[in-house]
Every structure is written in C-alpha cells, then in structure tokens.
N, C-alpha and C positions, 0 to 999 in steps of 0.2 A: 603683479598679484596673481597668485595661483588660481586657476579655474576650478571651481567647485564641481565635483563629479556627482551625478545622480546615483542614488542607490538602486540596484536592480529590484529590490523589494518593492519599490514604488510602483513598478509596472506589473507586479504579480497580482492576481485576483484575490489572494488570500489576505485577510485582515488579521487573523489570529487562529490559534488552536486552543480549545478549552474543553475539558471534560469529554474527551473522546469525539469531539466535533470539530469540523473545520468551519470557521466563520468567514464568509466571503465579504468583499467590500460593498456588495449590494444589499447586505443584511440577511441574506439567505444562509442556510446551514447545509453541510454535507457530512455524511458518514461514509466510511469506506469499509467494505466487507471483503475479507480474504477468503477465497473459495478453493476447495480441493478440485482435482481433475478426475476425469473418468477415462479409462482406456477403452474407448468406444470400439476399436477394431477387434478387441478380444471378446467382446460380448457376442452372444448368439443373436441370430436374426430376430427372434422373439423379444429378447432383451433390448435390442437396438430400437425396435418399433415402440416398445414401452417407454424408453427414455425420450424418444422424439415426441411421442404423444404427451408425456408428462411435461416436457419443456414448453410445448405449444400452450398447454393449459396454464402453465405458470406465467408465461408472457401475457396471455389474454386476461389473467386475473389482476394484472397491475393497473392501477388507476392514475399512475404518475410515471414520468419518464425515468429511466435508469441509464447509467453509462457502464458498459462492460469494457474493462481495460486489461490488456495482456502485456505484461512487462517481461521482456527477454533480456537476459544478462549473461555474459560469459561466466562460466562456472569458476568460482574462486575456491580452489582446494588447498590454498596455503595453510590454513589452520590445521587441516587434516594431515598434510605432509609434515608439518611441524610436530604434531603429536606422534606420528610414525618415527620421525627422527629421534625424538626423545626415547621412544621405546627401543629403538636400535641401540642407543647409548647404554641403556639399562640392561640390555640383553646379555646374559652370561654365557649362553650357548653360542659358540662361534658359528655353527652352521645356520642357526636361526638368525643370527645377526647378519650374515651375508645375504640370506634370503629376504630379510626385511629391507636391506639396502637396495637389492635388485627390484623389489616390488615398488619401492619409492620411485626409482628411476623409470620404471615401466608406466606407472600412473602419471608421472609428470610428462613424459613423452606423449602418452595417449591423449592427454588434454590439450597439449600444445599442437599436435597434428590434427586432431579432430575438431578443434574449436567448439567444444561441448558447451551448450547453452542451457541455462535454467529458465523456466517460465513460471511466472506467478500470475494468478487470475484474481482480478478485483471487480467488485460491483460498487459503483458510486451512487449513493442514495441521496436525493435532494429534498430539502424542505424550504419553501419560500413562504414566510408569514403573510406576505402581501398577495399571494397567488402568483400564477404564471403570467404576470403583466409584462409586456414588452417595453423596454426602456429605450429612449433615444440615445444617440451617441453622446450628446452633451450631458445627459443625466448620468450615464455610466462614467463619463470622464470626471465629473465633479464628485462622484462617489469615492474617488481615490483620496480626496482630502478629508473624507469623513471616517477614515479607518480608525483613528484613535477612539472616537465615540462609539464605534461598533464593538471594539475590543472591551470597552467599559460598559457594555450593555447590562442593564439591570438584571441582577441574578434571578429575580422572580420571573421576569419575561423570558430570559434565556432558558431557564429550566422548563418552562411551559413549551417553548419551541422544541427543546431537546426531547421532551417526552413524546411529542407528535412525530418527530423524526425517527425515534427508536421504535415506535409502533410499526412504522414502515420497515425498519430493519428486521424486526422480529417476524414480520409477515414474509419477507423475502427469504430469511433463513429457514423458516418452516416450509416454504414452497420448494426450495432447493433440496431440502432433506427428503422430500417425496420422490425425487429422482436420483437419490443416492449421492448427492453432493454435500459435503460438510462445509460449513461456513461459520466464520466468527468475525465480529466487528473489530477493527483495529482500535487500540486504546491510544491515549495521547502520545505516549512514548513512541509507539509504532508509527503513528501518523507523522510525527516529527522526522523520524528516520526515513520514512517513505519519501517525503518531499525533499529532504536533504539529499537523498540518493538520486532523485529524479533531476534536481537542478544542479547537482554537483557530481556528475557521473565519474569523473576522474579522481577528484579529491576524496570521494567517499570510499574508494578502494584502500587508500592509505591512512585516512584520518576518519575515525568513527565519531559519530555525534555523542555528546555527553549524555549521561543519564539525566532524566528530568529533574531529579532531586538536586542536581548540581547547576541546573539552568535557572537563571533569574527571570522566570516567567510565571504567569498565573495558569493553573491547570485544574 
C-alpha cells in the first residue's frame, strides 16, 4: 500500500487569501504593502536628516507591530531580451540590425557576469480580532485543522475585520508618503503571485501563476 504523503500546505500558516487579505490559521488577517525605495545616498545632508526624523516619527506613531520584508531576486531580463530579438527581426536597416544584436549580447553578458539583483520592499500589516494574545503550542497546532472553517468565515464578520485592517493600511501609506515613499496594498492576484514566488522560487521562473479569473477560488 502506497504511503500517503502530506501536503506542504498543511504546514503553512496561511488558511486562504480573500479580498486583498491573507487569512492565517489562527484567525488573524494580514495585508501586504509594496513600497518604493529612496536613494538615500544621493540626498543632501539636510534631506537625509529630514527623512530620518520623519521615519522615526512614523515608527513612533504605530500602535501595532509591522513586519518589514526585503525580497532580493536575480534580475530576469528574458522578456526584455525577447522583445529586443523581435525588434531585431523586424529591423530593415542592416546597420541597426547588427547594433541591436550586439546590444542584446552585451546586456546578456552584463547580467550573467554581474549577478544583478532586484529588490522589492514590503510591509506586512497585521490585524488580530482577538487581540495580541499569546497562544500555546497545542492551541497553534490544533488551529491547523480549523483552516476550512476560517476560509468560510462569515462575510459580515470578515468585512468588519478587513475594514479595521485597512484602516491601518491607510495610516501606514499616509505616514510613508510624508517621507517620500510611495506605497500600495497588494490585491488578491498580487498576493497569490507573491506567495507562489516565495514558496516556489525555481518553478516560478518558468511557470507563472494563472490569473485569478481562471483559478477556482473565492476572492
């Protein structure tokens, strides 16, 4: 008799993703905000001091914990190179065609030699309807088996929790804007892609996640 293997999903803290929110197995919610970056080194001394002061004020204004996540990935320029290759094929000027091909080779070698990385900056915003109550190991363990009921959380209750969560999101976005950082919350599709890429770093390079309209999930 073949041994039944356990699904990896069973051991993840995520119960589901709905309406731009991540529902965890403990019943709490998370929103994820994508943030722009600031080239701090190019700022004047006065601007740097202003940014530091504003950031300190922003952190001191928070009444709940946040998680700041920096995701580093090797730059994938394949789509860009494919576009250039198509332009090369369509080019009628022989000189421009040669130059385009040389440029493609240059960019490809540059990325391969330099291991150029891209960075994305996220802020994870929590909301726990029960407050920040510490749970024992056994309470957290048995929450794994309650995941289906969490996903089917009553819509009225979920919308109430979501509204409280996004009050925090709006507050954070406003605070970041004061120091020159643009920020937007990830929608359901973006959240699915984010976690798919995190838990499937190799597969995600070659196989992209389907659009949410094609997925058999509630959103």
